[in-house]
C-alpha positions in Angstrom: -4.6 -11.9 -33.2 -3.9 -13.8 -29.9 -4.3 -11.5 -26.8 -1.8 -13.6 -24.7 0.9 -13.1 -27.3 0.2 -9.3 -27.3 0.1 -9.7 -23.4 3.4 -11.1 -23.3 4.6 -8.4 -25.6 3.5 -5.4 -23.3 5.4 -7.1 -20.3 8.7 -8.0 -22.2 8.6 -4.3 -23.1 8.3 -3.3 -19.6 10.7 -5.8 -17.9 14.4 -6.6 -18.3 14.5 -9.8 -19.3 12.7 -13.3 -20.6 13.1 -14.7 -16.9 11.0 -12.0 -15.4 8.3 -12.4 -18.2 8.2 -15.7 -17.6 7.8 -15.5 -14.0 5.6 -13.0 -14.3 3.1 -14.8 -16.8 3.4 -18.1 -15.4 5.2 -19.6 -18.5 8.7 -20.9 -19.6 11.2 -18.4 -21.3 11.2 -20.4 -24.3 7.2 -20.0 -24.5 8.3 -16.3 -24.0 10.3 -16.1 -26.9 8.1 -18.0 -29.0 5.1 -15.9 -28.4 7.0 -12.5 -29.6 8.5 -14.3 -32.5 5.2 -15.3 -33.7 3.9 -11.7 -33.2 6.9 -10.2 -35.2 5.9 -12.7 -38.2 1.8 -12.0 -38.1 3.0 -8.2 -38.0 5.5 -8.4 -40.7 8.1 -6.1 -38.5 10.7 -6.3 -35.7 9.3 -5.2 -32.2 12.7 -5.2 -30.6 16.4 -4.3 -31.2 18.5 -7.3 -30.8 20.8 -5.9 -28.6 20.7 -7.8 -25.7 18.0 -6.2 -24.0 14.5 -7.1 -24.9 13.2 -3.8 -23.7 14.8 -2.0 -26.2 11.7 -1.2 -28.7 12.3 -0.5 -32.7 10.2 2.3 -33.9 7.7 -0.2 -34.7 7.4 -1.8 -31.0 7.1 1.9 -29.8 3.8 2.4 -32.0 2.7 -1.5 -31.1 3.4 -1.0 -27.6 0.8 1.8 -27.3 -1.8 0.1 -29.4 -1.5 -3.3 -27.4 -2.0 -1.7 -24.2 -4.9 0.0 -25.6 -6.4 -3.2 -26.8 -5.6 -5.1 -24.2 -7.4 -2.4 -21.7 -10.8 -2.8 -24.0 -10.5 -6.1 -23.7 -10.3 -6.0 -20.0 -13.0 -3.8 -19.8 -15.2 -5.7 -22.5 -14.6 -8.8 -20.1 -15.9 -7.1 -16.8 -18.6 -5.1 -18.2 -20.2 -8.5 -19.7 -19.4 -10.7 -16.2 -20.5 -9.8 -13.2 -18.4 -9.8 -10.1 -19.8 -13.2 -9.3 -17.6 -14.6 -12.5 -14.7 -12.9 -12.1 -11.7 -15.3 -11.4 -7.9 -14.5 -10.8 -5.8 -13.9 -7.8 -5.3 -10.2 -6.2 -2.4 -9.7 -4.3 -3.0 -6.8 -2.0 -0.7 -5.0 0.7 -1.4 -3.7 3.7 0.2 -1.5 6.6 -0.3 -3.0 10.2 -2.4 0.1 10.9 -4.7 -0.8 8.0 -4.9 -4.2 9.3 -6.0 -2.9 13.0 -9.1 -0.7 11.2 -10.3 -1.2 7.8 -9.3 -4.6 6.7 -12.0 -6.3 7.9 -14.3 -4.4 6.3 -12.6 -4.7 3.0 -12.1 -8.6 3.4 -15.9 -8.9 4.1 -16.9 -6.6 1.1 -14.6 -8.1 -1.2 -15.3 -11.9 -0.3 -19.3 -11.0 -1.0 -18.3 -8.9 -4.2 -16.0 -11.5 -6.1 -16.7 -14.9 -4.4 -14.5 -16.6 -7.2 -11.5 -14.1 -6.7 -8.6 -15.4 -4.6 -7.2 -12.3 -2.4 -4.1 -12.6 -0.9 -3.3 -10.5 1.8 0.3 -9.2 2.6 0.9 -7.2 5.6 4.2 -5.2 5.9 5.8 -1.7 6.3 4.7 0.8 4.2 8.1 1.6 2.6 8.1 -2.6 1.5 4.7 -2.6 0.5 5.6 0.6 -2.2 8.6 -1.5 -3.7 6.8 -4.4 -4.3 3.9 -2.4 -5.8 6.6 -1.1 -8.6 8.2 -4.7 -8.8 4.9 -6.0 -9.7 4.7 -8.3 -6.7 1.5 -6.6 -5.5 -1.2 -5.3 -7.4 -2.6 -3.0 -4.7 -1.5 -1.4 -1.5 -2.9 0.6 1.3 0.1 2.3 2.9 1.4 5.0 4.5 2.7 8.2 2.5 2.4 8.7 -1.5 3.4 6.6 -4.4 5.3 8.3 -7.1 5.8 6.3 -10.8 4.2 6.6 -14.3 2.7 3.3 -13.8 1.1 3.8 -10.4 -2.1 5.8 -9.6 -2.1 6.6 -6.2 -5.0 8.4 -4.3 -5.5 10.0 -0.7 -7.4 7.3 1.2 -7.5 7.8 5.3 -6.4 10.3 7.8 -6.2 8.9 11.4 -5.7 11.2 14.4 -2.5 10.4 16.0 -2.2 10.4 20.0 0.5 9.9 22.7 -0.7 7.2 24.6 1.0 5.4 28.0 -0.2 3.3 30.8 -2.3 5.6 33.4 -0.2 4.4 36.4 2.7 6.1 35.3 1.1 9.3 36.1 3.3 11.3 33.3 0.8 14.0 32.0 1.8 16.3 34.9 5.2 15.8 34.4 5.4 15.9 30.5 5.1 19.2 28.9 7.1 19.2 25.6 9.5 16.4 24.0 12.3 17.7 25.8 11.2 17.0 29.2 11.0 13.3 28.2 14.3 12.7 30.1 14.7 8.9 30.9 11.4 8.1 29.4 11.5 5.7 26.6 9.6 6.4 23.5 7.9 3.4 22.0 7.7 4.3 18.2 7.2 2.8 14.8 10.4 1.8 13.0 13.3 3.9 11.9 12.5 4.9 8.1 8.8 5.1 8.7 6.7 8.3 8.5 6.1 8.6 12.1 9.5 8.0 13.2 11.4 10.5 10.8 8.4 13.4 11.6 9.4 12.4 15.7 13.2 12.9 14.9 12.5 16.4 12.6 11.3 17.6 16.3 14.7 17.5 17.4 18.5 18.8 16.7 20.5 15.8 16.0 22.3 15.8 19.0 19.5 16.1 21.1 17.7 13.2 19.3 20.4 11.2 19.8 19.9 11.2 23.8 16.2 10.1 23.6 15.6 6.5 24.3 13.7 4.8 21.7 12.3 1.5 21.4 10.8 0.8 18.1 8.9 -2.1 16.5 7.2 -2.8 13.3 4.3 -4.3 15.0 1.3 -2.0 16.0 0.0 -4.6 18.2 3.3 -4.8 20.0 3.6 -1.0 20.3 0.2 -0.9 22.1 1.2 -3.6 24.4 4.2 -1.9 25.5 2.7 1.2 26.4 -0.3 -0.3 28.1 2.5 -2.2 30.2 4.1 0.9 31.3 7.2 0.7 29.4 6.9 4.0 28.0 5.1 6.5 25.8 3.7 5.7 22.5 2.3 7.5 19.2 -0.3 5.8 17.6 -3.9 6.3 15.8 -6.4 6.8 18.6 -8.8 5.0 16.8 -6.8 2.1 17.0 -6.8 2.2 20.9 -10.3 3.6 21.7 -11.4 0.3 23.6 -8.2 0.7 25.5 -8.6 4.3 26.2 -12.2 3.4 27.3 -11.2 0.6 29.8 -8.6 3.0 31.5 -6.0 0.8 30.5 -4.1 3.6 28.3 -4.1 7.5 29.0 -3.8 10.1 26.8 -0.9 12.4 27.0 -2.6 15.6 26.2 0.2 17.9 27.1 2.7 16.9 24.6 2.7 18.9 21.2 -0.1 18.0 18.8 1.6 15.4 16.0 0.1 15.5 12.6 -2.4 12.6 11.6 -1.2 9.7 10.0 -2.1 9.7 6.5 -2.6 6.7 4.0 -2.7 6.2 0.5 -4.0 3.8 -2.1 -2.1 2.9 -4.9 -2.3 0.4 -7.7 -0.5 -0.6 -11.2 -2.1 1.3 -13.9 -1.9 -2.2 -16.3 -3.5 -3.0 -19.6 -4.6 -6.7 -18.2 -7.1 -5.8 -15.9 -9.5 -3.2 -14.9 -10.5 -5.1 -11.7 -7.9 -3.1 -9.6 -9.6 0.1 -10.5 -13.2 -1.1 -9.6 -11.3 -2.7 -5.9 -9.7 1.1 -5.6 -13.2 2.6 -5.7 -15.3 -0.3 -3.3 -12.1 0.1 -0.8 -12.6 4.1 -0.9 -16.2 4.0 -0.6 -15.9 1.6 2.3 -13.1 3.9 4.2 -15.8 6.7 4.1 -18.1 4.4 5.9 -15.6 3.6 8.6 -14.9 7.1 9.1 -18.5 8.0 9.7 -18.7 5.2 12.2 -15.6 6.2 14.2 -15.9 9.6 14.0 -14.5 12.5 12.3 -12.4 13.7 15.1 -10.5 10.1 14.9 -10.6 9.4 11.0 -11.7 11.4 7.6 -11.2 11.0 3.9 -8.3 13.8 2.9 -9.2 16.1 0.0 -7.5 14.6 -3.3 -6.0 18.3 -3.8 
């Protein structure tokens, strides 16, 4: 029995159209139809009900999906146990939030290139909400993003907590005048974008009327947020580990008088599919690198959260 035909069947059971399956597997729609037809002929049963929806499985199809998924997992495990990392090939698309790009990403890229020299790693930077959506749509294989991912097919685990701190230009001399969020007045807040966890958490400190009076300049670029704060254009909430150099050089100053903010919490998530166990291996490798990173920067700035 052809494993590629089984793989086509499994994806056809998950997606909504032959076009999506064809795009996923880089084959024609006619080839998708032919593979499923051949598989049905070999098995002597109908796998899909012919009512216009390819994911409408028959009773035989439901049983076949469980068995096919299990068989493909065994095949993937066999392949990866026989071949070491140096022989594995393919493309893995990894999505990272901006903050991860400034912290963990360089070490991750170095380790992945060394461990899997023949694997192509595509890196996609973006907002966490977009990364989660792209993972669910199978556009990404693995993401490192803020917040959790909840789905039957997604494995999500706590990865990293980063201590948050308010910073601004020391030339503004604001630490003596700011004692609460209500005392912001005309001072702009340079923020993560609307809809992000930091933005929504900050908004939760105010009633709607008071929040509407806060001057907010938001950006989806962490580098931009840091630059605007450094240039004295407002105060910014950032992971302290990202600005240790600017703080040491006196280009930024912490605002210790403002209320303490919850840490930035990041999760690692990947799709649990039968076509490759490599993603699980990558997840374990990245988790190990994260522990090393936390030891390097210090537990006050970064720590690995407990899974519970």
